[in-house]
KEBA-889461 format. One record per residue (C-alpha): x, y, z; residue number from 1; residue in three letters. Coordinates in pm, 1 decimal. Each point is the difference from the previous one (the first is absolute). Layout:
# KEBA-889461
c1, c2, c3, nr, rest
X, Y, Z, NUM, ALA $
...
//
This chain:
# KEBA-889461
c1, c2, c3, nr, rest
8147.4, 9798.0, 12515.3, 1, UNK $
-215.3, 287.5, -176.9, 2, UNK $
-142.1, -45.0, -335.9, 3, UNK $
-69.7, 350.4, -95.7, 4, UNK $
272.9, 102.6, -291.3, 5, UNK $
143.3, 285.6, 229.7, 6, UNK $
152.1, -201.6, 238.5, 7, UNK $
173.7, -240.5, -266.2, 8, UNK $
148.0, 299.2, -137.4, 9, UNK $
-248.9, -22.5, -372.6, 10, UNK $
-63.2, 311.5, -146.5, 11, UNK $
-404.2, 62.0, 24.3, 12, UNK $
-249.8, 201.2, -228.7, 13, UNK $
-294.5, 157.1, 98.3, 14, UNK $
-355.9, -189.3, -105.0, 15, UNK $
-110.0, 287.4, -253.5, 16, UNK $
335.0, 21.6, -179.8, 17, UNK $
-72.0, -200.5, -363.5, 18, UNK $
230.7, -269.9, -121.7, 19, UNK $
130.3, 49.0, -334.7, 20, UNK $
-16.9, -300.0, -224.8, 21, UNK $
195.2, -95.4, -302.9, 22, UNK $
-257.1, -60.7, -326.9, 23, UNK $
-29.7, -335.3, -41.1, 24, UNK $
6.1, -154.6, -383.0, 25, UNK $
-101.6, -387.6, -82.5, 26, UNK $
332.5, -122.4, -193.1, 27, UNK $
-283.0, -203.0, -243.9, 28, UNK $
-203.6, 346.6, -45.9, 29, UNK $
337.3, 141.0, -104.2, 30, UNK $
94.0, -272.6, -198.7, 31, UNK $
-329.7, 15.5, -164.5, 32, UNK $
-88.0, -363.0, 84.4, 33, UNK $
370.8, -86.8, -142.2, 34, UNK $
338.7, -93.8, 185.5, 35, UNK $
192.3, 320.2, -103.2, 36, UNK $
-49.5, 379.2, -47.3, 37, UNK $
253.8, 281.1, -74.1, 38, UNK $
-10.5, 275.8, 253.4, 39, UNK $
141.0, 369.4, -84.0, 40, UNK $
160.6, 269.9, 237.4, 41, UNK $
141.4, 247.2, -152.5, 42, UNK $
218.2, -109.4, -304.8, 43, UNK $
48.6, -323.6, 111.9, 44, UNK $
-234.3, -305.9, -51.3, 45, UNK $
13.8, -322.0, 239.1, 46, UNK $
-146.4, -331.7, -77.1, 47, UNK $
-254.2, -138.3, 300.9, 48, UNK $
-22.7, -418.1, -54.3, 49, UNK $
-197.6, -223.6, 207.0, 50, UNK $
131.6, -305.2, 55.2, 51, UNK $
-162.2, -363.8, -86.0, 52, UNK $
70.0, -8.7, 401.1, 53, UNK $
-174.8, 332.5, 79.5, 54, UNK $
273.3, 235.7, 88.7, 55, UNK $
66.1, 295.4, -177.2, 56, UNK $
299.3, 121.5, -157.5, 57, UNK $
89.3, 364.6, -132.0, 58, UNK $
300.2, 19.3, -213.6, 59, UNK $
126.4, 322.3, -197.6, 60, UNK $
//
């Protein structure tokens, strides 16, 4: 059995192709150290909340 991804039907990427990365935001930075922030998208506002157990909730 080979460890080569091509032999296992997996796609490969040339080594010189850049990997796309999503922007990374710290939730505590977004909430300015608190537990809630408002996020706007077009004309809609959403609430991002950090729970006491450290989970994120996004509501309309």
